[in-house]
N, C-alpha and C positions, 0 to 999 in steps of 0.2 A: 421301137415300140415294145411295150411290155407284153409278156405272154399271157395266155388265158389264166385268170386267177382261180383259186379254189381255197376252201377253208382247210386249215391244217387239221388233219385227222378226220375229215368229214367222210362218213360212210357213203359209198356209192351203192345204193341198195337197188338200183334198177334204172329203167329208162323213163321213169316218170309216170306213175299210175294216173288213170283218168280221174280217180276220186281225189287224189292230192291236188291235181290241177284245178278241179272243180271247187275244192275248198278254198284254195288260194285266190281263185277268181272271185268267189263270194266275199272273201275278206276285203279285197280291193274295192269291190262294189259298195259294201257297207261303209267303208272308211270315208268315202266322199259322197254318200248318197244325199246327205243333208244339203250339200251345195246344189245338186241338180233338182232336188225337191223345191228348194227356195226359188230357183230360177223358173221351173215349170209351173209352180203354183203362184208365182209372183203376182199376176193380176188378181187372184183371189185373196192373197194376203193384203195387198194394197187396199182392197175394198173392205175386207172383214175386220182387219186389225187397225185400219186407218194409218198404216205406215206409208211414208213417202218413197218414191224411187231412190232418194238419197239414203234413207234408212235401210232399204233393201240391199243397196250396194254395201252399206256398212256391215251388214251381217257377214258378207263374204270377206270383207277386210278383217273383221275381228276374228273369224274362225281361222283363216289362213295365216293371219299374223301370229296367232297363238301357235299354230302348227310350225311356222318358220322358227319361232323362238325355241320351241321344244325339240325340234328335229335333231340337233346335234346330241342332246342328252338322250333322246329316244334311241339313237343309234348305239350309244354306249350301253344302254339298258338291254337292248336286244342282243348285243354281243356277249353280255354277261349272263342274262337270264335264259336265253334260248328261244327258239321260234314258237314252241307250243304255248308257253306261258304268255308270251307277247301277243300271240294271235287271240288267245282267249280274252285277255285284257282289252285288246282292240275292239272285239265284237261286243263285249259287255258294255263298255263305255259308249259305243255307237248306239246301242239299244237305249241306254239311259238318255243320251242327248236327243235322240229322235222322239222319245216319249215326252220329254220336257218341251220340245218344239210344239208337239201336238197339244200340250196343255197350256201353252202361252196365251195369257189374256191380252197381251199388248207387247210393245217393243222391248220392254225391260227384260222379261224372262226369255223372250226370243233371242236376244243378244247373248244372255248368259248361257243358254243351251248351245248356241252356235260356238261360243268360246270353248265349252267343254268338248264339243266335237272336234276341236283341234288336236286333242290327244290321239284318237285313232288315226287321224290323218298323218300325224308325225310318226306313228309306229308302222304304218302300212308297208312302205317300201323296204325299210330295213328288215322287218320281220318276214315278209314273204320272200325277199331275195335270199335271206339266210336259210329259209326252208328249202329253196331251190338248190342252193349250193350244198346243203347237207344230204339231199336225197336223190338228186338227178345227175346222171352222168354228163360230162361236159358237152358232148355232141348234141344233147337234147335240150340244153339249157336255154338256147335262143328261142326255140319253139314254145317251151313251157313259160318262159318269161313273157313272150308276146301274148300268150293266151291269158295269163293271170293279170297282166297289165290291162288287157281289154276289159277286165272286170269293172274298171272305173267307168267305161262307156256302157257296160251292161247296166250300171246304176243309172246312167243318163237315160237309157232306153226305158228302164222300169219307171223312172220318174215321169218321163214324157208321155208314156202311153198307158200301161195298166194302172199305175197309181194315180195318174191324172184322170183316167176314166173312173176309178173308184171315187176320187174326189168329186167328180161331177154327179155321181149317184148318191153317195153317202156323206159328202162333205170332206173338206181337206184335212180336218183333224183325224177322221177315221182312216184316211189314207196313210197319214204319217204314223199313227199308232200301229197299223198293220205292218209297216216297215220295221218298227221297233220290235214287235214280236218276232218277226223273221230273223232279225239280227241276234236275238237271244237264242233262238233255235240253232243258229249257225255257231254260236259260242259253245253250245253243248256238243255239236258235231266236231268242232276242233279239239275239244278236250278228250273226247272218246276215241278219235281216229288217229291223232298224231302220236308218234312215239315220245316217250318221256325225254325231257331235255337233258343232254349230256353236257353239263356246265363245267367249264374249267376255269381256274383262276385267270383273271385278266392279265394279259401280257403287256409289256410296255407299249406295244403297237396299238393296244386298245385304249390308251389314254386319250382324252378329249384334246383335239388340236385343230388348228385352222386348216381349211382345205388347201391342197397344193397340187401342182401339176395339172393333169387332165381334170381332176375333180374340181379345181378352182375354175377352170374354163367352163366346165359344164354347169357350175353354179351360176355364172354370169349369163350363160346361154338360157338356162332355165328361168332366170329372173324375168327376162324379156318375153320368153315364150309363155310363161304362166300369166303375166299381166294381160296379154292378148286373149288367151283362152278364157280366163276368168271373166273378162268383160263380155265375151260371147255367151258364156254359160249363164251369166246373171241377167243380161239384158236382151237376149235374142227373142224370148217369148214376149216380153213387154214391148219390144220394138214391133213385133208382128201384130200384136193386138192394138197398140196405140197408134202406130204410124202407118201400118199397112192395111189396117181394117180387118184383120183376121179375128175370128172368135177365139175365146180362151182355150178351148179344146184343140183347135187347129194350130194356134200359136204354140201350145205345149208340144204338139207333134213335131215342131221344128227341133226341139231338144231330143226327141226320140230319134229323129233322122240323124242328127249329129252323133247320137250314141251308137246306132247301128253301123254307120260308116266308120266310126272310131274303132269299133271292135274289129272290123275287117282290116282296116289300115294297120292297127297295132299288131295283129297276128301276122299279116303279110310282110310288113317292113321288118319286124323282129326276125322272121325266118330269113330274110335277105341280109341281115346284119352279121355276116360272117366276118371274122377277124381279117383286116385288110380292106374290107369294103365298108364296114360299119362306120369308120371314121369320116367317110364322105357324106353320110346320110343326114346328119343334123343340119348342115347348111342347105342341102337340097330341099328338105322338108319344110324348113322355115321359109325358104323362098316361095314354095307353093302356097304356104299359109298367107303370104302377102296378097296373092291373087284372090284367095278366099275372102279376106276382109274387104277387098275392093268390090267383090261381087255382092256381098251383103249390103254395102253402102249404096251400090247402084240400084238395089231393089226399091229405093225411094222413088226412082223413075220408072223402073220395069219390075213390078212386084214379084213375078215368078223367080227372078234371079236369087231371091232369098233362099230358096230351096237348094239351088246349085251351090250357093255360098255355104250353107250348112253342111252339105256333103263334102265340100272341099276342106272345110275346117276339120272334119273328122278324119279325112284321108291324110292330110298333111300335118296340121298343127297338133292335133291330139296324138297322132302316132309318134311324133318326135320324142315325147317323153319316154315312151317304151324303148326306143332306140338308145336313149341316154342310159337307161338302166341296164340294157344289154352291155353297153360299153363298160359300165362300172363293174359288172360281174366278170367280164373278160379280163379286166386289167387291175382289179383290186389286189392289194398285197394281202398276204396271209393274215387272217384275224381282223381285217379292216373292212370286210364287205358291208357289215351293218353300218359302221360309221360313215363310210364313203357314200353309201346309198342315202343315208340320212342327210348328209351335207348337200348333195345334189338336190334332194327333195326340199331342203330348206330354201335354196334359191328359188325353186319352183313355187313353193308356198308363199315366199315373200312377194313374188310377182302376182300371185293370186290375191294377196292382201292389198297391194297397191293398185292393180288394174281397175277394179270396179270403182274404187274411190275417185280415181282420176276421170273415169268415164261418167260418173254420176251427174256432174253439172250439165253435160250434154243431154242426158236422159231427162233431167228435171226440166229443162227448157225446150225439149222436143227437137234439139239440133242433133239428131242421130247421125247425120252424114259426117259431121266433123268427128264424132266419136269413133265411127268405123275407120276414118282416115287415121286417127290416132292409133287404133289397133294395127293398121297396116304398117305404121312407123315402128311400133314395138316389134312386130315380126321381122321387119327389115333389120333392126338392131340385133335380134337373135341370130339371123343369118350371117351378119357381118362378124359377130363373135365366133360363131362356129367355123367360118371360113378361115379367119386368122389363126385359130387354134389348129385346124387341119394342116395349113401350110407350115406352121412351126413344128407340128408333130412329125411330118414327113421328113424333116431334117434331123430328127433325133434317131440315132442308130438303134436297131433292135437289140434288146438285152437278153 
């Protein structure tokens, strides 16, 4: 097994300041906030814009399909441009995409804005991972990584509770525009607080190439994991309001519950992902996610189980992606952290693009039980990929 990776020449300036961690957490939150807003506000969008559940799923497919296509290039950009420039770009584009979603008169501009939002999604993991490697000492990287990865779930909480509450009072457009303004403020914060990028000429290792070794296995794992998570994110609130009889605000709270438990899970599992132990966790977490999907499906007969399912998705499925990123940083070759992070993220985003599109026919016809069974199968496939990789990796002697 490879030793813990670092970036060549990366300054170790301390043990990770609270302000840096907070900034990276915000960047991760804004990079995917549009996904959670579309899910939490789904019932309102269906009514106000006249979009069907299939079109709602298509927004996720389009946004994450764009992110999957751009991720390998984004990793190379981050390796060459540096984390500060990349994070400022991420936050500015997030703000523009959210503003356009808030202005959308119908499905056309909504889809275009979501596609634009694929850019910050592609930049998020390589840019924030690069910042961690450049500024945080090795023994603190797992904790900081878990905290900043929990920013994605902070976005889910914000979409499912405060922003959904704002939408109930002032309308969904006001809620989305508020998020756009906050992203622009975060961009200014990143520009003013991060050190200037120390950009070096790209080395041969920085050239764009296909994933290999552990990165390739994590790409496949993330593909199945992302497909299941995206279906939950996109359709959980709609399932709650349409099939379980929950009001729009209560249904949106399901997304907030998923967000809170995802934060706790990502921080906790990332702290536990020490070298030698981290390799076991992807299969374990994906196996737990199978049970979570089955709980959500069983809510069709016992309604309160949907809350237990939302908690379990956060603890297991959502947390698994953070552990993947810890593994990348532990074992990335010098100068490859940005690209390896982006390649694993590309697999995850490809899953996000495919998952809701495959789930959409079940939502359209009201056959949610079959949809959640499909999600359980996707998580089972992720667990199988992770287990096979772990067995193979144990047979490779340490270098």
